[in-house]
C-alpha beads as a LAMMPS data file, in Angstrom:
LAMMPS data file: protein, C-alpha beads

67 atoms
66 bonds

1 atom types
1 bond types

-500.0 500.0 xlo xhi
-500.0 500.0 ylo yhi
-500.0 500.0 zlo zhi

Masses

1 110.0

Atoms # bond

1 1 1 33.648 28.750 1.100
2 1 1 34.366 27.095 -2.543
3 1 1 34.700 23.701 0.032
4 1 1 31.666 24.644 1.548
5 1 1 29.607 24.812 -2.111
6 1 1 31.745 21.550 -2.441
7 1 1 30.216 19.172 0.342
8 1 1 26.752 20.906 -0.523
9 1 1 26.335 18.987 -4.093
10 1 1 27.769 15.713 -2.447
11 1 1 25.070 16.476 0.042
12 1 1 22.701 16.706 -2.082
13 1 1 23.665 14.233 -5.141
14 1 1 24.399 11.760 -2.137
15 1 1 21.188 12.408 -0.978
16 1 1 19.225 11.742 -4.354
17 1 1 21.216 8.555 -5.276
18 1 1 20.124 7.000 -2.212
19 1 1 16.317 8.286 -2.529
20 1 1 15.809 6.547 -5.999
21 1 1 15.830 3.524 -4.113
22 1 1 12.990 4.336 -1.813
23 1 1 11.273 6.017 -4.972
24 1 1 10.636 2.709 -6.116
25 1 1 9.835 1.177 -2.755
26 1 1 6.614 3.604 -2.073
27 1 1 5.976 2.578 -6.168
28 1 1 5.487 -0.741 -5.691
29 1 1 3.414 0.069 -2.251
30 1 1 1.114 2.500 -4.115
31 1 1 0.808 -0.242 -6.915
32 1 1 0.212 -3.397 -4.459
33 1 1 -2.741 -0.624 -2.212
34 1 1 -4.249 0.595 -5.666
35 1 1 -4.846 -3.414 -6.821
36 1 1 -5.905 -4.471 -3.473
37 1 1 -8.511 -1.234 -3.789
38 1 1 -9.540 -2.522 -7.172
39 1 1 -10.286 -6.279 -6.610
40 1 1 -12.254 -5.509 -2.669
41 1 1 -16.586 -6.544 -2.819
42 1 1 -19.123 -6.113 -0.897
43 1 1 -19.093 -7.924 2.082
44 1 1 -22.681 -7.449 2.399
45 1 1 -22.697 -8.771 -1.394
46 1 1 -20.546 -11.858 -0.414
47 1 1 -22.003 -12.934 2.705
48 1 1 -25.737 -12.413 0.577
49 1 1 -24.052 -14.594 -1.981
50 1 1 -24.425 -18.788 -2.120
51 1 1 -20.814 -19.608 -3.423
52 1 1 -19.156 -18.138 -0.716
53 1 1 -18.376 -20.568 1.965
54 1 1 -20.350 -20.807 4.915
55 1 1 -17.353 -20.795 7.773
56 1 1 -16.684 -17.313 6.570
57 1 1 -19.763 -16.318 5.284
58 1 1 -20.176 -16.582 8.992
59 1 1 -17.126 -14.759 9.788
60 1 1 -18.046 -11.750 7.407
61 1 1 -21.540 -11.239 9.358
62 1 1 -20.023 -11.281 12.057
63 1 1 -17.482 -8.550 11.688
64 1 1 -20.219 -7.063 10.498
65 1 1 -21.883 -6.766 13.266
66 1 1 -18.325 -6.104 15.313
67 1 1 -18.119 -2.691 12.782

Bonds

1 1 1 2
2 1 2 3
3 1 3 4
4 1 4 5
5 1 5 6
6 1 6 7
7 1 7 8
8 1 8 9
9 1 9 10
10 1 10 11
11 1 11 12
12 1 12 13
13 1 13 14
14 1 14 15
15 1 15 16
16 1 16 17
17 1 17 18
18 1 18 19
19 1 19 20
20 1 20 21
21 1 21 22
22 1 22 23
23 1 23 24
24 1 24 25
25 1 25 26
26 1 26 27
27 1 27 28
28 1 28 29
29 1 29 30
30 1 30 31
31 1 31 32
32 1 32 33
33 1 33 34
34 1 34 35
35 1 35 36
36 1 36 37
37 1 37 38
38 1 38 39
39 1 39 40
40 1 40 41
41 1 41 42
42 1 42 43
43 1 43 44
44 1 44 45
45 1 45 46
46 1 46 47
47 1 47 48
48 1 48 49
49 1 49 50
50 1 50 51
51 1 51 52
52 1 52 53
53 1 53 54
54 1 54 55
55 1 55 56
56 1 56 57
57 1 57 58
58 1 58 59
59 1 59 60
60 1 60 61
61 1 61 62
62 1 62 63
63 1 63 64
64 1 64 65
65 1 65 66
66 1 66 67
């Protein structure tokens, strides 16, 4: 019984140590996603904006029509 508890503690500690690397991965992933979401712009406004390149406006208009 004592060996079982030792094994259980080792498994819990080992899973916790390997989990730390995935926590940093997920934190970085969420940070990147939030950065993208806060930088987004309205496609309609970009299509109407004269400073948007003509080719890009055409592609965005096509994508909006398809959508």
